[in-house]
DOZA-160996 format. One record per residue: x, y, z of N, C-alpha, C, O in turn. Coordinates in steps of 0.1 Angstrom, whole numbers, padded with zeros to 4 digits. Layout:
N
     nX     nY     nZ    caX    caY    caZ     cX     cY     cZ     oX     oY     oZ
      X      Y      Z      X      Y      Z      X      Y      Z      X      Y      Z
...
This chain:
360
     nX     nY     nZ    caX    caY    caZ     cX     cY     cZ     oX     oY     oZ
   0897   0861   0901   0897   0859   0900   0900   0860   0900   0909   0852   0896
   0897   0826   0931   0900   0839   0928   0893   0844   0913   0887   0854   0911
   0896   0834   0904   0890   0836   0892   0876   0840   0895   0872   0850   0891
   0870   0832   0902   0855   0833   0904   0852   0846   0908   0841   0852   0905
   0863   0852   0915   0859   0864   0921   0857   0877   0912   0853   0887   0916
   0861   0874   0897   0858   0889   0892   0846   0886   0879   0841   0895   0873
   0844   0876   0877   0835   0872   0865   0825   0879   0865   0823   0888   0857
   0815   0875   0877   0801   0883   0878   0802   0895   0878   0794   0902   0872
   0814   0902   0887   0815   0917   0883   0813   0925   0870   0806   0935   0868
   0821   0915   0861   0823   0921   0850   0809   0919   0839   0807   0925   0828
   0802   0909   0845   0790   0905   0836   0783   0913   0842   0775   0917   0833
   0781   0917   0852   0772   0927   0858   0775   0941   0849   0764   0947   0845
   0783   0945   0847   0789   0958   0840   0783   0955   0827   0776   0964   0822
   0786   0942   0821   0784   0941   0808   0766   0943   0801   0761   0948   0791
   0761   0935   0813   0744   0933   0812   0738   0946   0813   0726   0946   0808
   0744   0956   0818   0738   0971   0821   0745   0977   0810   0746   0989   0810
   0752   0970   0798   0757   0977   0786   0764   0990   0792   0759   1001   0788
   0774   0991   0798   0780   1002   0802   0793   1005   0788   0799   0996   0782
   0795   1015   0786   0801   1017   0774   0816   1022   0779   0817   1026   0791
   0827   1021   0770   0839   1026   0774   0838   1041   0773   0827   1046   0769
   0850   1051   0776   0847   1064   0776   0846   1069   0763   0854   1067   0753
   0832   1078   0763   0833   1084   0749   0844   1093   0744   0853   1096   0752
   0842   1097   0729   0854   1102   0723   0853   1119   0728   0843   1125   0725
   0861   1124   0732   0858   1140   0738   0854   1149   0726   0845   1157   0727
   0861   1147   0714   0858   1156   0703   0847   1149   0694   0848   1137   0690
   0835   1159   0692   0826   1151   0684   0831   1150   0668   0828   1142   0659
   0840   1162   0667   0844   1159   0652   0853   1150   0648   0856   1149   0636
   0857   1143   0656   0869   1131   0656   0860   1119   0661   0865   1108   0666
   0846   1121   0659   0839   1109   0667   0846   1096   0660   0853   1096   0650
   0842   1086   0668   0846   1071   0663   0839   1068   0654   0826   1070   0655
   0845   1062   0639   0838   1059   0627   0836   1045   0629   0844   1038   0635
   0826   1041   0622   0823   1027   0621   0832   1022   0609   0834   1027   0598
   0836   1011   0614   0845   1003   0602   0838   0994   0590   0832   0983   0593
   0840   0999   0579   0833   0991   0572   0829   0977   0572   0818   0973   0569
   0840   0968   0576   0840   0955   0582   0838   0953   0593   0838   0962   0600
   0837   0941   0598   0837   0935   0614   0847   0939   0619   0857   0938   0612
   0849   0945   0632   0861   0949   0638   0868   0935   0644   0861   0925   0646
   0881   0935   0646   0888   0923   0651   0883   0913   0661   0884   0901   0661
   0877   0925   0673   0874   0918   0687   0858   0912   0682   0852   0908   0692
   0853   0911   0673   0840   0906   0670   0842   0892   0660   0833   0885   0657
   0855   0891   0656   0858   0880   0648   0861   0867   0656   0866   0867   0668
   0858   0854   0649   0861   0841   0660   0875   0840   0663   0878   0835   0674
   0886   0846   0653   0899   0846   0658   0900   0853   0672   0905   0846   0681
   0897   0864   0673   0898   0869   0685   0893   0862   0695   0899   0861   0705
   0880   0856   0695   0875   0850   0705   0882   0836   0711   0881   0831   0723
   0889   0829   0698   0899   0819   0702   0910   0822   0708   0915   0814   0716
   0915   0836   0704   0927   0840   0717   0924   0842   0731   0931   0838   0740
   0910   0851   0732   0907   0852   0745   0903   0839   0753   0904   0838   0765
   0899   0827   0745   0897   0814   0751   0913   0808   0756   0917   0805   0767
   0918   0808   0744   0932   0803   0749   0941   0808   0762   0948   0801   0770
   0937   0822   0761   0946   0828   0773   0941   0827   0784   0949   0828   0794
   0925   0823   0787   0917   0823   0799   0918   0808   0805   0918   0805   0817
   0919   0799   0792   0925   0786   0797   0937   0782   0802   0940   0773   0809
   0947   0792   0796   0961   0790   0802   0965   0796   0815   0974   0793   0821
   0956   0809   0819   0956   0816   0828   0950   0807   0841   0957   0806   0851
   0940   0802   0841   0932   0793   0850   0942   0780   0853   0945   0777   0864
   0945   0774   0842   0953   0763   0849   0967   0766   0853   0971   0759   0862
   0974   0773   0849   0985   0780   0854   0983   0784   0868   0989   0778   0877
   0974   0794   0869   0971   0798   0882   0965   0789   0895   0968   0792   0907
   0958   0781   0891   0956   0773   0905   0965   0760   0905   0964   0753   0915
   0973   0757   0896   0985   0745   0898   0993   0753   0905   0997   0749   0916
   0997   0766   0900   1011   0773   0910   1007   0775   0921   1013   0772   0931
   0995   0781   0922   0989   0785   0937   0987   0770   0947   0989   0771   0959
   0983   0759   0942   0985   0746   0951   1000   0743   0952   1002   0739   0963
   1011   0745   0944   1023   0741   0944   1027   0750   0956   1033   0745   0965
   1025   0763   0957   1030   0775   0964   1026   0772   0977   1033   0776   0986
   1013   0764   0980   1011   0761   0991   1013   0748   0999   1008   0748   1010
   1021   0736   0994   1023   0725   0997   1039   0721   0994   1043   0711   0998
   1047   0731   0987   1060   0728   0988   1069   0729   1000   1064   0736   1009
   1080   0724   1003   1089   0724   1011   1098   0740   1011   1110   0742   1008
   1088   0748   1014   1098   0762   1014   1090   0774   1025   1078   0773   1028
   1096   0782   1030   1089   0792   1036   1076   0798   1035   1075   0807   1026
   1064   0794   1041   1053   0799   1037   1050   0816   1039   1051   0822   1050
   1047   0821   1029   1043   0834   1024   1032   0837   1032   1026   0827   1037
   1028   0851   1035   1015   0853   1041   1005   0857   1032   1007   0867   1025
   0993   0849   1030   0985   0850   1018   0978   0863   1016   0974   0867   1005
   0977   0871   1031   0970   0882   1030   0979   0894   1022   0972   0904   1018
   0993   0893   1021   1000   0903   1012   0997   0898   1000   0993   0907   0993
   0997   0887   0994   0994   0883   0982   0981   0888   0977   0980   0895   0967
   0971   0886   0983   0958   0892   0982   0957   0907   0976   0953   0912   0965
   0965   0914   0988   0966   0927   0987   0974   0930   0975   0968   0937   0967
   0985   0926   0971   0994   0927   0955   0984   0929   0947   0981   0939   0941
   0978   0916   0946   0970   0914   0934   0963   0925   0933   0966   0931   0923
   0955   0929   0941   0943   0940   0939   0952   0953   0935   0946   0960   0926
   0964   0958   0940   0973   0968   0935   0975   0967   0921   0973   0977   0914
   0980   0954   0917   0981   0956   0904   0970   0957   0894   0969   0965   0884
   0961   0947   0898   0949   0956   0889   0944   0967   0887   0940   0972   0876
   0945   0973   0900   0942   0986   0901   0952   0996   0891   0947   1006   0884
   0966   0993   0892   0973   1001   0883   0972   0998   0868   0975   1007   0859
   0968   0985   0865   0966   0982   0851   0952   0987   0846   0951   0987   0834
   0941   0992   0852   0929   0998   0847   0933   1013   0845   0931   1020   0835
   0942   1020   0860   0946   1032   0857   0951   1036   0845   0947   1045   0837
   0960   1028   0844   0970   1030   0828   0962   1028   0816   0965   1034   0805
   0951   1021   0818   0942   1021   0804   0935   1033   0805   0935   1040   0795
   0928   1037   0816   0921   1052   0818   0930   1064   0813   0925   1075   0808
   0944   1062   0814   0951   1074   0813   0956   1073   0797   0959   1084   0791
   0956   1059   0791   0958   1062   0777   0944   1065   0770   0944   1067   0758
   0932   1067   0777   0919   1069   0772   0918   1085   0771   0913   1092   0762
   0924   1089   0783   0922   1103   0783   0935   1112   0777   0934   1123   0770
   0945   1108   0780   0957   1114   0773   0958   1129   0778   0969   1134   0775
   0951   1135   0784   0950   1150   0789   0950   1147   0803   0940   1142   0808
   0965   1149   0813   0965   1145   0824   0953   1155   0832   0945   1149   0840
   0951   1167   0830   0944   1176   0838   0932   1172   0837   0925   1170   0848
   0926   1169   0825   0913   1164   0825   0910   1150   0833   0899   1148   0838
   0921   1142   0832   0922   1129   0835   0922   1131   0850   0916   1122   0857
   0929   1141   0859   0928   1144   0873   0912   1146   0877   0905   1140   0885
   0908   1156   0870   0891   1162   0874   0883   1148   0871   0875   1145   0879
   0885   1138   0859   0879   1129   0858   0879   1120   0871   0868   1115   0874
   0888   1117   0877   0891   1106   0888   0886   1112   0901   0883   1105   0910
   0886   1126   0900   0883   1130   0914   0867   1130   0913   0861   1128   0923
   0862   1132   0902   0848   1133   0902   0841   1118   0902   0830   1117   0906
   0847   1109   0897   0844   1093   0898   0846   1089   0911   0837   1084   0917
   0858   1090   0919   0861   1085   0931   0855   1095   0944   0850   1091   0954
   0856   1103   0943   0855   1116   0954   0840   1121   0956   0834   1122   0967
   0834   1125   0942   0825   1133   0945   0810   1123   0943   0799   1128   0941
   0811   1113   0944   0798   1101   0945   0802   1093   0955   0808   1082   0952
   0800   1096   0967   0802   1092   0978   0793   1077   0981   0797   1068   0988
   0780   1079   0974   0769   1072   0978   0775   1057   0970   0774   1045   0973
   0779   1064   0961   0782   1051   0948   0795   1043   0954   0796   1030   0952
   0803   1050   0961   0814   1044   0967   0809   1033   0978   0811   1021   0978
   0801   1040   0987   0794   1034   0995   0790   1018   0994   0794   1008   1001
   0782   1020   0984   0776   1008   0976   0785   1000   0971   0783   0988   0975
   0796   1001   0965   0807   0992   0961   0815   0986   0976   0820   0975   0978
   0814   0995   0982   0823   0987   0999   0818   0974   0997   0827   0965   0995
   0805   0971   0998   0800   0957   1003   0805   0948   0994   0810   0937   0998
   0805   0951   0982   0808   0938   0973   0825   0939   0971   0830   0929   0967
   0832   0948   0974   0846   0948   0976   0851   0941   0989   0862   0935   0990
   0842   0940   1001   0845   0934   1010   0843   0918   1009   0852   0911   1014
   0832   0914   1002   0830   0901   0998   0841   0896   0987   0845   0884   0988
   0846   0904   0979   0857   0899   0969   0871   0897   0979   0878   0887   0979
   0872   0907   0985   0888   0905   0994   0883   0891   1001   0889   0881   0998
   0873   0890   1009   0871   0879   1017   0871   0866   1008   0876   0856   1013
   0866   0867   0997   0865   0854   0985   0881   0851   0981   0885   0839   0981
   0889   0862   0978   0904   0859   0975   0910   0850   0986   0916   0840   0984
   0908   0854   0998   0911   0848   1011   0911   0835   1012   0920   0827   1014
   0895   0833   1009   0891   0819   1011   0896   0806   0999   0897   0794   1000
   0899   0814   0988   0907   0806   0976   0919   0800   0982   0922   0788   0981
   0928   0811   0989   0938   0803   0993   0938   0792   1004   0946   0782   1004
   0929   0795   1013   0928   0785   1024   0921   0772   1017   0923   0761   1022
   0914   0773   1007   0909   0760   1000   0917   0755   0992   0915   0743   0989
   0929   0761   0984   0937   0755   0977   0948   0750   0988   0954   0741   0982
   0953   0751   0998   0960   0745   1007   0955   0733   1012   0962   0724   1017
   0944   0735   1011   0938   0715   1017   0932   0712   1004   0925   0702   1009
   0928   0712   0992   0923   0706   0980   0935   0708   0968   0942   0718   0968
   0933   0696   0960   0942   0693   0950   0935   0702   0939   0923   0701   0937
   0944   0710   0931   0937   0719   0921   0925   0719   0913   0917   0728   0912
   0925   0705   0905   0915   0700   0898   0903   0698   0906   0893   0702   0901
   0902   0692   0920   0891   0691   0926   0887   0704   0933   0875   0705   0936
   0897   0715   0936   0891   0728   0938   0882   0736   0922   0872   0743   0921
   0888   0733   0914   0881   0741   0901   0867   0732   0900   0857   0739   0898
   0866   0719   0902   0853   0711   0899   0845   0719   0913   0835   0727   0911
   0846   0718   0923   0840   0723   0933   0840   0738   0934   0831   0743   0942
   0847   0746   0928   0844   0760   0925   0832   0766   0919   0826   0777   0921
   0828   0754   0907   0815   0760   0899   0804   0760   0908   0793   0764   0904
   0804   0756   0921   0792   0758   0929   0787   0775   0928   0776   0779   0929
   0799   0782   0927   0794   0795   0923   0781   0798   0913   0772   0806   0916
   0781   0790   0901   0769   0792   0893   0759   0788   0900   0750   0796   0898
   0756   0777   0909   0743   0776   0917   0740   0789   0929   0729   0793   0933
   0751   0793   0934   0748   0803   0943   0744   0815   0934   0735   0822   0938
   0749   0818   0922   0744   0830   0915   0729   0830   0912   0721   0839   0914
   0727   0815   0907   0712   0815   0906   0704   0817   0914   0694   0823   0911
   0707   0812   0924   0697   0814   0939   0698   0827   0940   0687   0832   0938
   0706   0836   0942   0707   0848   0946   0700   0857   0935   0693   0866   0939
   0701   0854   0922   0695   0859   0910   0680   0859   0912   0674   0869   0911
   0674   0849   0915   0660   0846   0921   0656   0854   0930   0647   0862   0929
   0662   0852   0939   0660   0860   0953   0662   0872   0951   0654   0879   0957
   0673   0882   0943   0671   0894   0946   0668   0901   0932   0664   0913   0932
   0670   0897   0920   0665   0901   0908   0653   0895   0902   0649   0898   0891
   0647   0887   0910   0633   0881   0905   0634   0873   0896   0623   0872   0890
   0648   0865   0889   0649   0863   0876   0643   0849   0875   0644   0842   0885
   0636   0844   0863   0630   0833   0862   0641   0822   0854   0649   0828   0847
   0643   0809   0855   0653   0803   0852   0645   0793   0839   0633   0790   0840
   0651   0790   0830   0647   0783   0819   0646   0766   0827   0652   0764   0838
   0638   0756   0821   0639   0739   0825   0653   0737   0822   0659   0729   0830
   0660   0741   0813   0675   0734   0809   0685   0740   0818   0696   0734   0818
   0683   0751   0825   0692   0756   0836   0689   0750   0846   0698   0749   0854
   0677   0745   0849   0674   0737   0860   0680   0726   0862   0685   0722   0873
   0680   0718   0849   0686   0709   0846   0701   0708   0848   0707   0698   0853
   0708   0720   0844   0722   0721   0845   0726   0723   0859   0736   0718   0862
   0717   0730   0868   0720   0729   0883   0718   0719   0890   0724   0717   0900
   0708   0710   0886   0710   0697   0891   0721   0687   0888   0724   0678   0895
   0726   0689   0877   0738   0682   0873   0751   0687   0878   0761   0680   0877
   0752   0699   0884   0764   0706   0889   0761   0703   0903   0772   0703   0910
   0751   0700   0909   0750   0697   0924   0753   0681   0923   0759   0676   0932
   0748   0675   0915   0753   0659   0917   0771   0657   0917   0778   0650   0925
   0774   0664   0905   0787   0663   0900   0796   0668   0914   0806   0660   0917
   0793   0678   0920   0799   0686   0932   0798   0675   0944   0808   0672   0951
   0786   0669   0945   0785   0660   0957   0793   0647   0952   0796   0640   0962
   0796   0643   0943   0803   0632   0940   0819   0635   0940   0827   0627   0946
   0824   0646   0935   0835   0648   0938   0841   0653   0953   0853   0651   0956
   0831   0659   0960   0835   0659   0975   0835   0646   0984   0843   0644   0993
   0825   0639   0980   0822   0625   0986   0838   0617   0981   0844   0610   0989
   0842   0619   0970   0855   0611   0964   0868   0620   0973   0878   0615   0978
   0865   0632   0974   0879   0638   0979   0879   0633   0995   0889   0629   1001
   0867   0633   1000   0870   0628   1017   0872   0614   1021   0874   0611   1033
   0872   0606   1011   0875   0589   1012   0887   0588   1005   0891   0576   1004
   0897   0599   0998   0908   0594   0994   0919   0600   1003   0917   0607   1013
   0931   0594   0997   0941   0594   1007   0945   0610   1008   0946   0618   0998
   0947   0612   1023   0952   0626   1025   0967   0630   1023   0976   0622   1025
   0969   0641   1019   0983   0648   1013   0986   0657   1025   0978   0663   1032
   1001   0656   1026   1008   0665   1035   1012   0680   1029   1018   0683   1019
   1005   0688   1039   1006   0702   1037   1015   0710   1045   1017   0705   1056
   1022   0722   1042   1029   0729   1049   1019   0738   1057   1010   0744   1052
   1023   0737   1073   1016   0746   1080   1022   0756   1088   1016   0766   1093
   1034   0754   1088   1044   0764   1097   1055   0775   1088   1065   0770   1082
   1051   0787   1087   1059   0794   1081   1073   0794   1088   1081   0796   1080
   1076   0793   1097   1089   0794   1102   1097   0779   1101   1110   0780   1101
   1092   0769   1100   1098   0756   1098   1092   0751   1087   1080   0747   1087
   1101   0750   1075   1095   0741   1064   1097   0727   1064   1097   0720   1054
   1099   0724   1077   1097   0707   1077   1083   0705   1087   1080   0693   1089
   1078   0711   1090   1066   0710   1099   1053   0708   1088   1049   0717   1081
   1048   0696   1088   1036   0695   1081   1025   0689   1087   1025   0682   1098
   1013   0691   1080   1002   0683   1090   0993   0677   1077   0996   0678   1065
   0982   0671   1081   0975   0663   1071   0964   0676   1066   0959   0686   1072
   0962   0674   1052   0953   0685   1049   0938   0681   1052   0935   0669   1054
   0929   0691   1053   0917   0687   1058   0904   0690   1045   0900   0701   1042
   0902   0677   1039   0893   0681   1028   0878   0687   1033   0872   0693   1025
   0874   0686   1044   0863   0698   1050   0865   0706   1051   0857   0714   1046
   0875   0711   1058   0880   0726   1057   0882   0731   1042   0878   0742   1038
   0889   0720   1034   0888   0729   1018   0874   0732   1013   0871   0743   1008
   0866   0721   1015   0851   0721   1011   0845   0736   1015   0839   0743   1007
   0846   0739   1028   0839   0749   1035   0844   0760   1028   0836   0767   1023
   0856   0763   1027   0861   0775   1021   0857   0775   1006   0853   0786   1002
   0856   0765   0998   0853   0766   0986   0839   0771   0987   0836   0780   0979
   0829   0765   0997   0813   0769   0997   0811   0782   1002   0801   0788   0998
   0819   0788   1010   0817   0801   1013   0822   0811   1006   0819   0823   1009
   0834   0808   0996   0838   0815   0986   0827   0816   0974   0824   0827   0970
   0822   0806   0971   0811   0806   0963   0798   0812   0966   0790   0816   0956
   0795   0814   0978   0784   0823   0985   0789   0836   0982   0782   0843   0975
   0799   0840   0986   0802   0853   0987   0805   0859   0971   0802   0871   0969
   0811   0851   0962   0810   0853   0949   0795   0856   0940   0792   0865   0931
   0786   0845   0946   0774   0847   0940   0769   0857   0943   0766   0865   0935
   0768   0862   0959   0760   0875   0962   0766   0887   0958   0759   0897   0954
   0777   0887   0958   0785   0898   0953   0784   0902   0937   0783   0913   0931
   0783   0889   0932   0780   0892   0914   0765   0898   0912   0762   0906   0903
   0756   0895   0921   0744   0895   0920   0738   0911   0924   0728   0918   0920
   0748   0913   0934   0746   0928   0940   0753   0938   0932   0749   0950   0932
   0764   0934   0925   0767   0944   0913   0760   0946   0903   0760   0958   0899
   0753   0937   0897   0744   0937   0888   0731   0943   0890   0725   0946   0880
   0727   0946   0900   0714   0951   0908   0717   0968   0908   0710   0976   0905
   0729   0970   0913   0738   0981   0916   0739   0991   0900   0735   1003   0898
   0747   0983   0892   0751   0989   0878   0738   0990   0870   0737   1000   0863
   0726   0982   0871   0714   0985   0863   0707   0996   0869   0698   1003   0863
   0710   0998   0880   0700   1013   0887   0707   1023   0886   0703   1033   0892
   0721   1026   0879   0731   1034   0879   0732   1041   0862   0728   1036   0852
   0737   1052   0864   0739   1058   0849   0751   1052   0843   0761   1049   0850
   0750   1050   0831   0761   1046   0823   0776   1048   0827   0779   1060   0828
   0785   1040   0830   0800   1044   0836   0807   1036   0829   0801   1026   0827
   0822   1039   0824   0827   1033   0818   0831   1018   0824   0829   1014   0835
   0836   1013   0815   0839   0998   0820   0852   0998   0830   0851   0993   0841
   0863   1003   0825   0873   1005   0830   0872   1011   0846   0877   1006   0856
   0864   1025   0845   0862   1031   0855   0855   1024   0868   0858   1029   0879
   0848   1015   0866   0836   1009   0874   0847   0998   0880   0846   0994   0892
   0856   0994   0870   0865   0982   0876   0876   0987   0886   0881   0981   0896
   0879   1001   0883   0892   1010   0893   0886   1011   0904   0892   1007   0914
   0872   1018   0904   0867   1019   0918   0862   1006   0925   0860   1008   0937
   0861   0993   0920   0863   0983   0929   0877   0981   0933   0880   0980   0945
   0885   0980   0924   0900   0977   0929   0907   0988   0937   0917   0984   0943
   0904   1000   0937   0906   1008   0947   0904   1004   0960   0913   1001   0968
   0890   1003   0962   0882   0997   0976   0890   0987   0979   0895   0987   0990
   0893   0975   0971   0897   0965   0971   0910   0964   0978   0913   0957   0987
   0917   0974   0972   0936   0977   0980   0932   0979   0990   0934   0969   0997
   0925   0989   0999   0921   0997   1008   0917   0986   1020   0920   0987   1032
   0909   0977   1014   0904   0965   1026   0913   0955   1024   0914   0946   1033
   0921   0954   1013   0935   0942   1016   0944   0947   1025   0951   0939   1032
   0944   0960   1025   0956   0967   1034   0951   0963   1048   0959   0959   1056
   0939   0964   1050   0935   0964   1065   0935   0949   1065   0937   0946   1077
   0934   0940   1057   0933   0926   1059   0949   0920   1064   0952   0911   1073
   0957   0929   1056   0971   0924   1058   0974   0927   1071   0978   0917   1077
   0972   0939   1080   0974   0941   1092   0968   0931   1105   0974   0925   1114
   0953   0932   1100   0946   0925   1108   0949   0910   1108   0950   0905   1120
   0952   0902   1099   0953   0889   1097   0965   0887   1100   0966   0878   1109
   0976   0892   1097   0993   0889   1098   0999   0900   1102   1011   0901   1099
   0994   0908   1108   1004   0918   1114   1016   0917   1122   1027   0923   1121
   1013   0906   1130   1022   0904   1138   1033   0896   1133   1044   0899   1135
   1029   0886   1124   1041   0878   1117   1050   0887   1108   1062   0887   1107
   1039   0898   1101   1048   0906   1092   1060   0916   1100   1070   0920   1095
   1054   0919   1114   1061   0931   1118   1075   0919   1125   1085   0925   1129
   1075   0909   1125   1087   0899   1131   1095   0894   1118   1107   0894   1118
   1088   0890   1105   1097   0883   1097   1096   0894   1081   1103   0892   1071
   1087   0904   1081   1088   0912   1070   1074   0909   1057   1069   0898   1056
   1072   0916   1052   1061   0919   1043   1063   0908   1035   1055   0899   1036
   1073   0907   1026   1076   0900   1015   1083   0883   1020   1089   0875   1012
   1082   0879   1034   1087   0871   1039   1082   0856   1031   1070   0854   1030
   1090   0847   1026   1088   0834   1016   1085   0839   1005   1075   0833   1001
   1089   0850   0996   1085   0856   0984   1095   0848   0976   1106   0844   0980
   1089   0845   0964   1103   0836   0954   1096   0839   0940   1086   0846   0940
   1102   0836   0931   1094   0837   0916   1082   0829   0915   1074   0831   0907
   1081   0819   0923   1067   0812   0921   1055   0820   0931   1043   0818   0928
   1057   0826   0940   1047   0833   0944   1045   0845   0936   1033   0848   0936
   1052   0853   0929   1053   0860   0923   1044   0861   0911   1038   0871   0906
   1047   0847   0906   1037   0843   0894   1023   0841   0898   1014   0847   0893
   1023   0834   0908   1008   0835   0915   1003   0845   0915   0992   0846   0910
   1008   0856   0921   1000   0869   0924   0997   0876   0906   0986   0880   0902
   1008   0874   0899   1005   0880   0886   0995   0870   0879   0987   0876   0872
   0994   0859   0878   0983   0851   0875   0967   0857   0879   0959   0861   0871
   0968   0857   0892   0956   0862   0900   0951   0875   0897   0939   0878   0896
   0960   0885   0895   0957   0898   0888   0952   0896   0875   0941   0900   0872
   0961   0890   0867   0955   0888   0852   0941   0882   0852   0932   0887   0845
   0939   0871   0859   0926   0863   0859   0914   0873   0861   0904   0870   0854
   0912   0884   0869   0902   0892   0870   0899   0902   0858   0888   0905   0854
   0913   0905   0853   0911   0915   0838   0908   0908   0831   0898   0912   0824
   0915   0895   0827   0911   0888   0817   0896   0883   0813   0891   0885   0802
   0892   0877   0825   0875   0873   0828   0868   0888   0824   0859   0886   0815
   0870   0899   0828   0864   0909   0826   0864   0911   0809   0853   0915   0803
   0878   0909   0800   0875   0914   0788   0870   0903   0782   0864   0905   0771
   0870   0891   0786   0863   0880   0780   0846   0881   0779   0838   0878   0769
   0843   0887   0789   0828   0889   0789   0823   0901   0783   0811   0903   0781
   0831   0909   0781   0829   0924   0776   0829   0920   0760   0820   0923   0753
   0841   0914   0756   0844   0913   0742   0839   0899   0736   0836   0899   0724
   0837   0888   0744   0835   0876   0736   0820   0874   0744   0810   0882   0744
   0821   0861   0751   0804   0856   0761   0807   0850   0770   0818   0847   0772
   0798   0846   0776   0800   0836   0788   0802   0823   0783   0809   0815   0790
   0797   0817   0771   0799   0808   0766   0814   0805   0764   0819   0794   0768
   0820   0815   0758   0838   0815   0757   0844   0810   0770   0853   0802   0771
   0837   0818   0782   0843   0815   0793   0839   0802   0799   0847   0796   0806
   0824   0797   0797   0822   0785   0800   0833   0770   0795   0836   0760   0801
   0835   0773   0785   0843   0764   0775   0858   0766   0783   0864   0756   0786
   0862   0777   0786   0878   0775   0791   0876   0775   0805   0887   0776   0812
   0866   0773   0811   0865   0767   0826   0867   0757   0824   0877   0752   0831
   0861   0747   0815   0855   0733   0811   0869   0728   0810   0874   0720   0818
   0873   0735   0800   0890   0731   0795   0901   0732   0805   0911   0725   0804
   0900   0742   0814   0909   0741   0822   0910   0733   0834   0920   0733   0841
   0900   0727   0837   0896   0714   0847   0904   0704   0838   0912   0699   0845
   0904   0701   0827   0906   0689   0819   0925   0689   0819   0933   0679   0818
   0928   0704   0820   0942   0702   0817   0946   0704   0834   0955   0696   0835
   0944   0709   0843   0947   0711   0853   0947   0695   0860   0953   0694   0870
   0940   0683   0856   0940   0670   0856   0951   0664   0853   0954   0655   0860
   0957   0667   0843   0973   0664   0835   0979   0669   0845   0984   0661   0853
   0981   0682   0845   0989   0690   0855   0991   0682   0868   1002   0679   0873
   0977   0680   0875   0979   0674   0888   0983   0658   0888   0985   0652   0899
   0983   0653   0879   0989   0640   0877   1001   0638   0877   1007   0630   0884
   1008   0646   0869   1020   0648   0867   1030   0654   0878   1041   0650   0880
   1024   0663   0883   1033   0674   0894   1026   0668   0907   1034   0665   0916
   1016   0666   0908   1013   0662   0923   1008   0649   0925   1001   0647   0934
   1011   0640   0916   1006   0624   0917   0994   0622   0918   0991   0611   0922
   0984   0630   0915   0971   0628   0917   0964   0618   0904   0966   0620   0892
   0956   0609   0908   0949   0597   0901   0937   0600   0904   0934   0599   0916
   0928   0604   0895   0916   0605   0899   0907   0591   0899   0909   0582   0891
   0899   0590   0908   0891   0578   0907   0879   0576   0895   0880   0585   0886
   0870   0567   0894   0862   0565   0886   0850   0577   0890   0845   0585   0882
   0846   0575   0903   0836   0587   0908   0839   0601   0904   0830   0608   0900
   0855   0606   0906   0856   0617   0905   0855   0622   0890   0852   0633   0886
   0859   0611   0883   0859   0616   0868   0842   0618   0863   0838   0627   0856
   0836   0608   0866   0821   0611   0866   0816   0623   0871   0810   0630   0863
   0819   0627   0883   0814   0637   0890   0820   0650   0882   0813   0660   0879
   0832   0649   0879   0841   0664   0869   0829   0663   0857   0820   0672   0856
   0828   0652   0849   0822   0653   0835   0808   0656   0838   0801   0658   0828
   0802   0658   0849   0787   0661   0851   0788   0676   0857   0778   0683   0855
   0797   0681   0862   0802   0693   0865   0804   0702   0849   0799   0713   0845
   0813   0696   0843   0815   0701   0831   0804   0703   0821   0803   0714   0815
   0798   0693   0818   0783   0692   0813   0775   0703   0816   0770   0710   0807
   0772   0705   0830   0765   0716   0838   0769   0731   0832   0761   0739   0827
   0783   0732   0833   0789   0745   0829   0784   0747   0814   0777   0757   0811
   0788   0738   0805   0786   0742   0792   0770   0743   0787   0766   0751   0778
   0761   0735   0795   0746   0737   0794   0741   0750   0798   0733   0756   0792
   0746   0752   0810   0743   0767   0816   0746   0778   0806   0738   0785   0800
   0758   0779   0804   0763   0787   0795   0755   0790   0782   0753   0802   0779
   0751   0776   0775   0746   0780   0761   0732   0786   0766   0727   0791   0756
   0725   0786   0777   0711   0788   0775   0710   0802   0779   0700   0808   0779
């Protein structure tokens, strides 16, 4: 997350049953509680569900607003870079609290990041794909209404299934094939509806807030499609890597990915917007809305990871579906979005596909 961007990565770590850092002192080993832990209760899963739904709704709505309002346009590459930086800092803080001993922490980080160059090289490909995916999300949200984007973004389920069959030799049940058919049908209906709907104005010039152009639903859909393919391949690739490695801390694995993402994001800043940043500054166009977009983007990746670790993909599926519904209300109020009957049927088909696929 963008949201799509981190969910499969966390799922791969979960599937390979990677554990958190073990207790260092065997005499003070972790004791099993007499009753179930709070993280295994229904109340905790409901909290995770509510937070993930709220995050997805706020993130995509704010992102759409930040790309269409009459305001100086910020450089998207800087937003992607800062989101990776925040995620890395959060994971490092968690690792610090897990170790507490700074000397041991330093040697642990050196061993994890520098003494395993092969692992780092393998992770680089996935990080490249995730950075590309994050940038594509900004392009898609510039040209698509937030609810339309969230519906089309579920194509990542289809791409993940295809790559799972090709790379992991995974077999799908009949019900999953039905859900993939419903997903394809619903996405097709929403895409056709978005092409025939009225085009909205978007801001296209960072220097002149009054310069606008018509949004391109074809460009937006192409960005979503490319983003879904990148997300699907990266997720399956990560799963293949983690299942072939020794067990690794949940947080350390994420920290490695975020660290590479920071480096690649910085390269993207100079390559994509270096000239403009040199003229107008790194934080050109930044205000509270942009910072909220970055914070929600950062939170999305971590929240989805925790959801798949402590809850399940079913919880994530429900949150995704509920976020689509909430985004429709937000879009109707903020962006004057009025869904057609074809859009409603298509979106309902996608929601049904997500829930069906999650339950199997």
